C-alpha positions as CSV (number, residue, x, y, z in Angstrom):
1,M,-0.8,10.6,26.0
2,V,-3.0,8.0,27.7
3,V,-3.5,6.2,24.4
4,G,0.2,6.1,24.0
5,T,0.9,4.7,27.6
6,I,-1.8,2.1,26.9
7,V,-0.5,0.8,23.5
8,G,3.0,0.8,25.1
9,S,2.0,-1.3,28.0
10,T,0.1,-3.5,25.8
11,A,3.2,-4.1,23.6
12,V,5.4,-4.8,26.5
13,L,2.9,-7.1,28.3
14,T,2.6,-9.0,24.7
15,A,6.4,-9.2,24.4
16,A,6.7,-10.5,27.9
17,V,4.0,-13.2,27.4
18,I,5.2,-14.2,23.9
19,G,8.8,-14.1,24.9
20,S,8.4,-16.3,28.1
21,N,8.9,-19.7,26.3
22,S,10.8,-20.9,23.6
23,V,8.2,-21.1,21.0
24,G,7.5,-17.3,21.8
25,W,11.2,-16.6,21.4
26,A,11.1,-18.2,17.9
27,A,8.1,-16.2,17.1
28,V,9.9,-12.8,18.0
29,G,13.0,-13.8,16.2
30,V,10.8,-14.7,13.1
31,A,9.1,-11.5,13.3
32,T,12.4,-9.5,13.7
33,A,13.9,-11.1,10.8
34,S,10.9,-10.4,8.8
35,T,10.9,-6.7,9.7
36,V,14.8,-6.6,8.9
37,V,14.4,-8.3,5.4
38,G,11.2,-6.2,4.6
39,V,13.1,-2.8,5.5
40,G,16.1,-4.2,3.6
41,I,14.2,-4.7,0.3
42,T,12.3,-1.3,0.8
43,L,15.6,0.5,0.9
44,G,17.1,-1.5,-1.9
45,F,14.2,-0.7,-4.1
46,N,14.0,3.0,-3.3
47,Y,17.9,3.2,-4.2
48,L,17.1,1.6,-7.6
49,Y,14.1,3.8,-8.1
50,D,15.9,7.1,-7.0
51,N,18.8,6.3,-9.2
52,N,16.6,4.9,-12.0
53,L,18.7,1.6,-12.4
54,F,17.7,-0.8,-14.8
55,G,15.1,1.9,-15.9
56,I,12.8,1.0,-12.9
57,Q,11.6,4.8,-12.4
58,D,11.0,5.0,-16.3
59,G,9.0,1.9,-16.3
60,L,6.8,2.6,-13.4
61,N,6.3,6.2,-14.7
62,W,5.2,4.7,-17.9
63,A,3.0,2.3,-16.1
64,G,1.3,5.1,-14.1
65,Q,0.7,7.0,-17.3
66,Q,-1.1,3.9,-18.8
67,I,-3.4,3.6,-15.7
68,D,-4.2,7.4,-15.7
69,Q,-5.2,7.3,-19.5
70,G,-7.4,4.3,-18.9
71,L,-8.9,5.8,-15.8
72,K,-9.7,8.8,-17.8
73,I,-11.4,6.8,-20.6
74,V,-13.5,4.9,-18.0
75,Y,-14.4,8.2,-16.4
76,E,-15.4,10.0,-19.8
77,T,-17.1,6.7,-20.9
78,T,-19.1,6.7,-18.0
79,S,-19.9,10.5,-17.7
80,N,-20.9,10.2,-21.6
81,F,-23.3,7.1,-20.9
82,F,-25.1,9.0,-17.9
83,E,-25.3,12.2,-19.7
84,D,-27.0,10.2,-22.7
85,V,-29.3,8.4,-20.4
86,G,-30.4,11.7,-18.6
87,E,-31.0,13.3,-21.9
88,A,-33.0,10.5,-23.4
89,F,-35.1,10.3,-20.2
90,F,-35.8,14.1,-19.9
91,N,-36.3,14.3,-23.8
92,W,-38.9,11.3,-23.7
93,A,-41.1,13.3,-21.4
């Protein structure tokens, strides 16, 4: 509760200081516009993905599978390497 009050108070104080002059108003306007554009782009992408328009969902799923396969190969190769090193070390003695 205290942290929320401090954060809220800080946000109000910052907005008051920034919004107290014309440059501050411009900064607030740019920040607001950027937020609106970002939210709009996110909502648009989510709609395209959820409805698989233009094959976006299929393409991203395929890319994710390729990444998973690549990471699996790296993991297996690394594991095999360290097993071989361990065997060589302990069998040498």
